[in-house]
Structure formats: C-alpha cells, structure tokens
C-alpha positions in Angstrom: 0.1 -0.1 0.1 1.3 3.4 -0.8 0.0 6.7 0.8 -1.4 9.1 -1.9 0.2 12.8 -2.2 -2.6 15.6 -2.0 -0.6 18.7 -1.5 3.3 19.2 -0.3 3.4 17.4 2.8 -0.4 16.3 2.9 -1.3 12.7 2.1 -4.1 10.5 2.2 -3.6 7.5 4.4 -7.2 5.5 4.3 -8.4 2.4 3.5 -11.0 1.6 0.4 -13.5 -0.9 1.5 -15.0 -2.5 -1.5 -16.4 -5.2 0.1 -18.6 -3.7 2.5 -22.7 -3.5 2.2 -23.8 -3.1 5.5 -23.1 -0.4 8.1 -23.9 0.2 11.5 -26.1 -3.5 10.9 -28.4 -1.0 9.2 -27.3 1.4 6.4 -27.1 -0.3 3.0 -23.9 -0.1 1.2 -24.5 -0.8 -2.2 -20.8 1.1 -3.5 -19.0 0.0 -0.5 -17.1 3.2 1.5 -13.8 4.5 2.2 -12.2 5.4 5.5 -9.7 8.4 5.1 -6.9 9.3 7.4 -4.8 12.1 6.7 -1.2 12.7 7.3 0.1 16.4 7.5 4.0 17.1 7.8 5.0 20.3 9.2 8.5 21.3 9.5 8.3 20.8 13.1 5.7 18.5 13.8 3.3 15.6 12.3 -0.6 15.1 12.8 -2.2 12.1 11.8 -5.8 13.3 11.1 -8.3 10.5 12.1 -7.5 6.5 11.5 -9.5 3.8 9.8 -12.1 0.9 10.9 -10.5 -2.0 12.4 -10.7 -4.2 10.0 -8.7 -2.2 7.7 -6.1 -1.5 10.2 -3.4 -3.7 8.2 -3.9 -0.9 5.6 -3.4 2.0 7.8 -0.1 0.1 9.1 1.1 -0.4 5.3 0.7 3.6 4.7 2.3 4.2 8.0 5.6 2.1 7.1 8.4 4.8 6.7 6.7 7.5 9.1 9.2 8.2 11.9 6.9 9.9 14.0 3.6 11.6 14.5 3.3 13.8 17.1 -0.5 14.4 17.2 -3.2 12.1 16.2 -6.1 14.7 15.5 -9.4 12.6 16.1 -12.8 14.6 14.8 -15.4 12.0 15.3 -15.4 9.2 18.3 -17.4 6.5 16.4 -15.3 3.5 15.7 -14.7 3.7 11.7 -12.5 6.7 12.4 -11.1 5.8 15.8 -11.5 1.8 16.3 -7.8 2.2 15.5 -6.2 5.3 17.3 -4.9 2.2 20.1 -2.8 0.7 17.1 -1.5 4.0 16.4 -0.4 4.8 19.7 1.3 1.7 20.5 3.7 2.7 17.3 4.0 6.3 18.1 4.0 6.1 22.0 4.8 10.0 22.2 1.7 11.2 20.3 -0.9 12.7 21.7 -5.0 12.5 20.8 -5.8 16.2 19.8 -9.7 16.3 20.2 -12.4 18.4 21.9 -13.9 17.9 25.4 -17.1 16.0 24.3 -14.9 13.8 22.1 -12.3 13.3 24.7 -14.8 11.7 27.1 -16.4 9.3 24.2 -13.0 7.9 23.1 -12.4 7.4 26.8 -15.9 5.6 27.2 -15.2 3.9 23.7 -11.8 2.9 23.7 -10.9 3.1 27.0 -7.7 5.4 26.2 -6.2 6.9 29.6 -7.3 10.7 30.0 -3.1 11.5 29.9 -3.0 10.5 26.5 -5.3 13.8 25.4 -4.8 17.4 24.4 -8.2 19.2 24.6 -8.5 22.0 21.9 -11.5 24.4 21.9 -13.2 25.9 19.1 -11.2 27.9 17.0 -8.0 26.9 18.4 -4.8 26.5 16.5 -2.1 24.1 16.5 1.3 24.8 14.7 3.2 22.0 13.1 6.0 24.8 12.3 5.1 26.2 8.7 1.7 24.2 8.8 -1.0 25.5 10.8 -4.2 23.4 12.1 -7.3 25.3 13.1 -10.2 23.3 14.6 -14.0 23.8 14.1 -16.4 22.3 16.1 -19.3 21.1 13.8 -21.7 19.2 15.9 -24.3 17.2 14.8 -22.4 16.2 11.6 -23.5 13.4 12.7 -22.6 13.0 16.4 -22.5 15.8 19.1 -18.5 15.8 19.5 -17.7 15.8 15.7 -15.3 18.5 14.5 -13.2 19.5 11.6 -9.9 20.5 10.7 -8.9 23.5 8.5 -5.2 23.6 7.1 -4.7 27.0 6.8 -1.6 27.3 4.2 -3.2 24.8 2.1 -6.9 25.7 2.3 -8.5 22.1 2.8 -11.0 21.2 5.3 -10.6 17.9 6.7 -14.4 18.0 7.4 -15.0 14.4 8.9 -18.3 13.0 8.0 -19.5 16.7 6.9 -19.9 16.0 3.1 -19.0 12.6 3.3 -20.0 9.6 0.5 -20.2 6.1 1.3 -18.3 5.1 -2.3 -15.2 3.0 -2.8 -13.1 4.1 -5.7 -9.4 4.5 -6.8 -9.6 7.8 -7.2 -8.4 10.3 -4.9 -10.5 13.1 -6.1 -13.9 13.5 -7.2 -13.9 12.5 -11.2 -17.5 11.6 -11.3 -19.8 14.0 -10.0 -22.9 12.4 -11.0 -21.7 9.2 -9.0 -20.6 11.3 -6.0 -23.7 13.7 -6.2 -25.7 10.3 -5.8 -24.0 8.8 -3.0 -23.5 12.1 -1.2 -27.1 12.5 -1.2 -27.8 8.9 0.0 -25.0 9.7 2.7 -27.2 12.9 3.6 -30.5 11.2 3.8 -29.4 8.2 6.0 -27.3 10.1 8.6 -27.5 13.9 8.1 -30.9 14.7 7.8 -32.6 15.1 11.2 -29.8 17.8 12.0 -30.8 19.7 9.3 -31.2 23.0 11.8 -27.3 22.1 12.9 -25.9 21.8 9.6 -27.3 25.4 8.3 -25.2 26.7 11.4 -22.1 24.6 10.2 -22.4 25.7 6.5 -22.7 29.0 8.1 -19.7 28.7 10.3 -17.4 27.5 7.4 -18.4 30.0 4.8 -15.7 32.8 5.7 -12.7 30.1 5.2 -11.1 30.0 1.6 -11.5 26.3 1.0 -9.7 24.9 -2.1 -10.0 21.4 -0.8 -13.0 19.4 0.9 -11.3 16.2 2.2 -14.4 14.2 4.2 -14.0 10.9 6.3 -15.7 9.0 3.6 -15.6 8.9 0.0 -13.4 10.9 -2.8 -11.6 14.5 -2.0 -13.7 17.3 -3.3 -10.9 19.3 -5.4 -14.0 21.6 -6.7 -15.7 22.1 -3.6 -18.1 24.7 -4.6 -21.2 22.0 -5.7 -21.3 19.8 -2.7 -21.7 22.9 -0.5 -24.4 24.4 -2.7 -25.7 20.9 -2.8 -26.0 20.5 1.2 -27.5 24.2 1.3 -30.3 23.0 -1.1 -31.1 19.6 1.2 -31.0 21.4 4.3 -33.3 24.7 3.4 -34.4 24.2 -0.1 -38.0 24.0 -0.6 -39.5 20.6 -1.7 -40.2 19.0 -5.1 -43.0 18.5 -6.7 -42.6 15.0 -5.5 -44.8 12.3 -3.3 -42.6 9.8 -1.6 -44.6 6.7 -1.4 -43.4 3.6 0.6 -46.0 0.5 0.6 -46.3 -3.0 1.2 -49.3 -5.0 -0.1 -49.9 -8.8 0.9 -52.8 -10.0 -1.2 -53.0 -7.1 -4.0 -55.6 -4.9 -2.6 -53.8 -2.1 -1.3 -51.2 -2.4 -4.9 -54.3 -1.4 -6.7 -54.8 1.7 -4.6 -51.3 2.5 -4.6 -50.9 2.3 -8.4 -54.3 4.2 -9.1 -53.0 7.1 -6.7 -50.2 7.1 -8.8 -51.7 7.6 -11.9 -53.9 10.0 -10.8 -51.0 12.1 -9.1 -49.0 11.8 -12.5 -52.3 13.3 -14.4 -51.6 16.3 -12.2 -48.0 16.4 -13.1 -46.7 15.2 -9.6 -44.1 13.5 -9.6 -44.2 9.8 -8.0 -41.3 7.7 -6.5 -42.7 4.1 -5.1 -41.0 1.8 -2.8 -42.0 -1.5 -2.2 -40.9 -2.4 1.2 -40.9 -6.2 0.9 -37.6 -5.3 -1.8 -36.4 -2.0 -1.5 -33.4 -0.1 -0.8 -34.0 1.7 2.3 -31.3 4.3 1.2 -33.1 5.2 -2.0 -36.2 6.0 0.4 -34.0 8.1 2.3 -32.7 9.7 -0.4 -36.5 10.6 -1.9 -37.3 12.2 1.7 -34.4 14.7 1.4 -36.9 16.3 -1.8 -40.5 15.2 -1.2 -42.9 17.5 -0.8 -45.5 14.6 0.4 -45.2 11.3 2.1 -47.7 8.8 1.4 -48.0 5.7 3.1 -49.7 2.6 1.8 -50.3 -0.5 3.9 -52.7 -3.4 4.6 -54.0 -3.9 8.0 -52.5 -6.9 10.0 -53.7 -7.7 13.3 -55.6 -4.3 13.9 -52.3 -2.0 12.7 -50.1 -1.5 9.9 -48.2 -4.1 8.5 -45.0 -4.6 10.4 -42.9 -2.9 7.6 -44.8 0.2 7.0 -44.8 0.7 10.6 -40.9 0.6 10.0 -41.0 3.5 7.2 -43.0 5.6 9.3 -40.3 4.9 12.3 -37.7 5.9 9.8 -39.6 8.7 8.5 -39.9 10.3 12.1 -36.2 9.5 13.4 -34.9 11.2 9.9 -37.1 14.4 9.8 -37.6 15.1 6.6 -39.0 18.5 5.3 -42.0 17.1 3.9 -45.3 19.2 4.7 -47.7 16.9 3.8 -49.0 13.4 4.6 -51.3 11.1 4.2 -52.3 7.0 4.3 -53.8 4.4 2.0 -54.7 1.3 2.3 -57.0 -2.1 2.5 -58.3 -3.7 5.6 -60.3 -7.0 6.3 -62.4 -6.1 9.0 -61.2 -3.0 11.1 -58.5 -1.9 13.1 -56.5 1.2 13.8 -54.0 1.7 11.1 -54.3 5.4 10.9 -54.3 6.1 14.3 -51.0 3.7 14.8 -49.1 5.4 12.1 -49.8 9.0 13.3 -48.6 8.6 16.7 -45.3 7.1 15.0 -44.8 10.6 13.7 -44.6 13.1 15.9 -41.4 14.6 14.8 -43.0 15.1 11.5 -44.3 18.7 11.1 -46.9 17.5 8.1 -50.5 18.2 7.5 -52.2 15.1 7.3 -54.8 14.8 4.4 -57.5 12.4 4.3 -56.6 8.7 4.2 -58.5 6.1 2.1 -58.7 3.1 3.6 -61.3 0.4 2.2 -62.7 -3.2 3.1 -61.1 -5.7 1.1 -61.0 -4.9 -2.8 -61.0 -1.1 -3.7 -64.3 -0.3 -5.9 -65.3 2.7 -7.2 -65.7 4.7 -4.1 -62.3 4.2 -3.2 -60.9 5.2 -6.1 -62.9 8.0 -6.4 -61.7 8.9 -2.5 -58.3 8.6 -4.3 -58.7 10.9 -6.9 -60.0 13.5 -4.6 -56.6 12.9 -2.9 -54.5 13.2 -5.7 -56.3 16.5 -6.5 -55.7 17.8 -3.3 -52.2 16.8 -3.0 -51.3 18.7 -6.5 -53.1 21.5 -5.3 -51.2 21.7 -1.8 -48.1 21.6 -3.9 -49.2 24.3 -6.0 -50.1 26.4 -3.4 -46.8 25.8 -1.4 -44.9 26.6 -4.7 -42.9 23.0 -4.7 -40.3 22.9 -7.2 -41.0 21.0 -10.4 
C-alpha cells in the first residue's frame, strides 16, 4: 500500500473497503465505502488526522511504514470507523498525543478505554502549529454526532471535514472525478444520517463560509478539489424548497393495497406530480431516504395486520420520523379485512414530522368505485397543496 499525495506534505492514508455492504448493521452500502485518514507533515511536527475502521488496520499500518514519527493524532469523531485503530497508532508512536475536543475526549475514553493523559483538548477556533503548517479546529456538532469537529489546514486551504460532506463510495480515485455518481452517493449519505440535523448543518455551513476552502477532504468518499458544488448541494438539501414529489413507500400482501397505490400514482401523474414508489418488501431503504430529502408529500400504503399497519409500513413511519424530512404533507392509503386502527397507529408514530395530514383512504377488501373516487380526491388535494406551496418542478 502507498499513501497518496494531496499537496506537498499532505497525504491520504485511508483504506478503500470495496466489499462492505452494510454499515452499523442498518445502512446499505451498495458501493462500498472508504475510511479516510490524512497525514500532515509540517517542518516541526507531524499530525495524523483520524484513523480507519479496525477491519482495515493492516492497510493503515502499510501506509505508516516509513513515517518516523507522529506527534499528534487528531480525532475528529469518536465513532469507531474513524477512531477504532487509534490504540494501534499509539502503540506505534507512544509519544503521540490525541488532539480532540472535550466531548470527543470523554467519548473516546468510554468507547476505547484510552487513558486521560493521552489527550490534548482543544477549543473551537484553537490552532495547532506544525511549523510551516497550521491546523485550526472548528467544532461542527451533529454532523452527525455531538462531538464531531472539522480541521482546517490554513496554508493549503484544505478542510478536513470528517463526516460532513461525506459519501459511502469505494473508488480508486483520490479526487472526485465522476460528479454525478458522487452527488448521488453524497445525497444517500445525507438522507440516511444527516437529515435529522438540518438546523445544525445550516449553522455549520454558515460557520465554514468565511474560510477560503480549496479542497474538502471528508472521512468517507473522495476529496472535493472543486468543493463549491457539494456545499451548494448541502445548502439545498437542508433548506431548499421541497420538490413537486410524492415519496410513496408501500407494502401489499394480497394485492388490494397495490391496486390503490397504482391508482393513486396514475392520478398524481395526471396532475404532473412526480411519484417515487418504494415496495417495502424489496426496496433499498437508502433510496427511500434519498427521496425523503426532496419530497413535498409522503404517502404510506399499507394493509391492516392484526388491527394495525403492516410491520414494514410501521418501520417506514419510524424511519421517516427519525429522519425528520422537510415534507409538508402526509397521507395513508390501504385495505383492511374487518377493522383496525392503522391510521391512528401510524399517526402516533410520526410526532417529529411537521406535516399536515391529508384525508386517508382505507377500504374494506378490494377497492371499488368509492375507494378509487376517494383516491382521485386525494390526488387532487396533493396537487393543489403542492401548487399552493410553490414546490419545485
């Protein structure tokens, strides 16, 4: 393994995980991921910024061959995919000190059992001289843990952004070369883990705005050597107007709910409302999260199971409630056999969503003319709400 040069004295020391397909036993990784560590060699001191996932420790050790000393190990985030090999690095470089903020120090002590005397605690805006290179620490909480920080290398105008602006994508490219592919991966990443913290991300975007940033080097994905577009994308994702889009997760057991889903989708299309369908029995949850980034309306389709929603529909409601998308409207459609409390149960699962609930459409057994007419009225209502709200085409 060979470290990759970014600028004079600045190197990528990370690992490409081509094979990983699940993160945190939850998040799908269709394109693998990277764990990015960076070495900054100043005229007097050397710093390693972050480490790698424990499964890739041998790759990091190979990169470190020939590195005579590390004075500082900057830990920007305590989660183990970035911090899990810190102890190994300290064994190799026992004189090194972990540089991090107070919250991260506490978490690293809890998660990795690192002794307190190994730490140097830095405050927001504090700097650390490496000689001819200067690191400035910027606290950027809730992207996506409360202790996360970024590091600005002043002389080279590089922002080491940790999970901020990251993307789960394995590639041999050091820098972004396929912007479309990376944009999709970054949007998936934002939808899956960043979306609940939109207000804090807005503040962090404002916080980094005064800096002259020539590159953004995240802890997952490729380096942005033209960083303007990803900053613009984040700005839109956190605060842009929703799209004229319905995110429509559904599940159907015997076909009745599917008939309703297909009818409503066709009716919405006639109103020029875009619909993205997600069959929860087979869907990639990451794709649903991406749709929720933009959707103006969420519609849940579910049959009634044991007097309540299908468990997959309940999971979708739980997920939407956790991700807190900026959708403004929500409705529910589905079929039941004899009765139940599907609507009440689902409504009680979404307290975090600031949405107006439009009249649900539930029918007994197969949908007939009355149910289809109600679905047409729901399509009319959604289209009118989107128009009144000025949602983007």
